[in-house]
C-alpha positions as CSV (number, residue, x, y, z in Angstrom):
1,M,-33.1,-9.0,-18.1
2,G,-30.2,-9.6,-15.7
3,F,-28.5,-12.8,-15.0
4,C,-26.5,-14.0,-12.0
5,R,-22.7,-14.9,-12.7
6,Q,-23.8,-18.8,-12.3
7,H,-26.8,-18.5,-14.9
8,L,-24.9,-16.2,-17.6
9,P,-26.2,-17.5,-21.1
10,I,-22.5,-18.3,-22.3
11,A,-20.4,-21.4,-23.1
12,K,-18.9,-23.2,-20.3
13,T,-15.3,-22.2,-22.0
14,D,-16.3,-18.5,-21.7
15,R,-17.2,-19.3,-18.0
16,S,-13.8,-20.3,-17.1
17,K,-12.6,-17.3,-19.1
18,W,-14.4,-14.9,-17.1
19,K,-13.7,-16.8,-14.0
20,G,-9.9,-16.3,-14.6
21,R,-10.5,-12.7,-15.4
22,L,-12.4,-12.3,-11.9
23,E,-10.0,-14.0,-9.8
24,G,-7.2,-11.8,-11.7
25,A,-9.1,-8.6,-10.7
26,A,-9.4,-9.8,-7.1
27,L,-5.7,-10.6,-6.9
28,V,-4.8,-7.1,-8.4
29,V,-7.2,-5.2,-5.9
30,S,-5.9,-7.4,-3.0
31,A,-2.2,-6.5,-3.8
32,A,-3.2,-2.9,-4.2
33,E,-4.7,-2.8,-0.9
34,L,-2.0,-4.6,1.0
35,F,0.6,-2.0,-0.6
36,I,-1.8,0.9,0.7
37,K,-1.8,-0.6,4.3
38,I,2.3,-0.7,3.9
39,V,2.1,3.2,2.9
40,E,-0.2,4.1,5.9
41,I,2.3,2.2,8.2
42,A,5.4,4.3,6.4
43,L,3.4,7.4,7.1
44,K,3.0,6.4,10.8
45,Y,6.4,4.8,11.8
46,L,8.8,6.7,9.3
47,V,8.8,9.9,11.1
48,E,11.1,12.8,10.0
49,L,12.2,15.3,12.4
50,K,13.2,17.5,9.5
51,G,12.1,17.1,6.0
52,P,14.7,16.6,3.2
53,G,13.2,19.5,1.0
54,D,9.9,20.8,-0.3
55,E,9.3,18.2,-3.0
56,Q,9.4,15.4,-0.5
57,T,7.3,17.2,1.9
58,R,4.6,17.9,-0.6
59,A,4.7,14.2,-1.7
60,R,4.4,13.2,2.1
61,R,1.2,15.5,2.3
62,E,-0.3,14.3,-0.8
63,I,-0.3,10.8,0.4
64,K,-1.3,11.8,4.2
65,K,-4.2,13.6,3.1
66,D,-6.0,10.4,2.2
67,F,-5.7,8.6,5.6
68,P,-7.5,9.5,8.8
69,P,-5.4,11.9,11.5
70,F,-3.0,9.9,13.7
71,Y,-0.2,10.3,16.0
72,P,3.1,9.4,14.5
73,R,5.0,6.9,16.4
74,V,8.3,8.7,17.8
75,P,11.2,6.4,17.3
76,K,13.4,4.7,19.6
77,S,16.4,6.1,18.1
78,Y,17.2,8.3,15.2
79,V,20.0,8.1,12.6
80,A,21.0,11.6,11.2
81,G,21.1,11.9,7.4
82,S,18.2,9.3,7.5
83,W,15.4,10.0,5.1
84,V,12.4,8.8,3.0
85,D,11.9,9.2,-0.7
86,W,8.3,10.4,-0.3
87,T,8.2,11.1,-4.1
88,K,9.0,7.5,-5.2
89,L,6.4,6.3,-2.3
90,L,3.7,8.8,-3.8
91,S,4.3,7.3,-7.4
92,A,3.8,3.8,-6.1
93,Y,0.8,4.9,-4.0
94,T,-1.1,6.5,-7.0
95,L,-0.7,3.6,-9.0
96,A,-2.1,1.5,-6.2
97,R,-4.9,3.5,-5.8
98,E,-5.7,3.3,-9.5
99,L,-5.2,-0.5,-9.4
100,Q,-7.7,-0.6,-6.4
101,H,-10.6,1.4,-8.4
102,Q,-9.7,-0.2,-11.9
103,P,-8.3,-3.6,-11.5
104,G,-8.9,-4.3,-15.0
105,Q,-5.5,-3.0,-16.1
106,G,-4.2,-6.6,-14.8
107,A,-1.0,-8.1,-14.4
108,L,1.2,-5.5,-16.1
109,S,0.1,-3.0,-13.5
110,L,0.6,-5.2,-10.8
111,A,4.3,-5.8,-12.1
112,E,4.7,-2.0,-12.3
113,L,3.4,-1.8,-8.8
114,E,5.7,-4.3,-7.4
115,E,8.6,-2.4,-9.5
116,R,7.8,0.8,-8.0
117,F,7.6,-0.6,-4.2
118,D,10.9,-2.4,-4.6
119,D,12.5,0.9,-5.9
120,W,11.1,2.7,-2.9
121,F,11.9,0.0,-0.4
122,S,15.5,-0.5,-2.0
123,S,16.1,3.4,-1.4
124,L,15.5,3.3,2.4
125,D,18.6,2.9,4.5
126,P,18.8,-0.1,6.9
127,F,17.5,2.2,9.8
128,R,14.5,3.1,8.0
129,K,13.8,-0.3,6.8
130,E,14.1,-1.6,10.3
131,Q,11.7,1.0,11.2
132,L,9.2,0.0,8.6
133,L,9.4,-3.6,9.3
134,E,8.7,-3.0,13.1
135,G,5.6,-1.0,12.1
136,I,4.3,-4.1,10.0
137,E,5.2,-6.5,13.1
138,D,3.2,-3.9,15.5
139,C,0.3,-3.9,13.2
140,L,0.1,-7.4,12.9
141,K,0.4,-8.0,16.8
142,L,-2.4,-5.3,17.0
143,N,-4.6,-7.1,14.5
144,G,-4.0,-10.4,16.0
145,S,-4.4,-9.7,19.8
146,D,-6.5,-6.5,20.1
147,E,-10.1,-7.1,18.8
148,S,-11.4,-3.8,20.0
149,G,-10.0,-1.9,16.9
150,D,-9.2,0.8,19.4
151,D,-5.3,1.7,18.1
152,Q,-5.4,-0.2,14.9
153,L,-3.7,1.3,11.8
């Protein structure tokens, strides 16, 4: 015999505990999905003309395989020596995917995701940070003005 959430045969105090857990899980999944969207934007906007090494190239490819094919955005300018630490991003991305599918890990994992993202973002030089923020702004403009979905990220 099954019950819907509203008619679970439990005391009201237990209902509020379960409601809190559901809300917490929803927050974890939402944060993970937002981070995954930022990773997708990073792939598209943080184009590297020459990779910094095999480990970085493998990490970028590992992330990229989970997203549909796209054409990267060619930057308006380029700063020599500027690069992205794809291994740090892969570490954060892997955790975000885990949280997306298993949100029960809760606040500790969410704090870990935030820490990994901050570590990656702080490793970007000002040029790359500006490119990423430009990509986020473009994505927001697209989603706000183009309802057809033709060029959405």
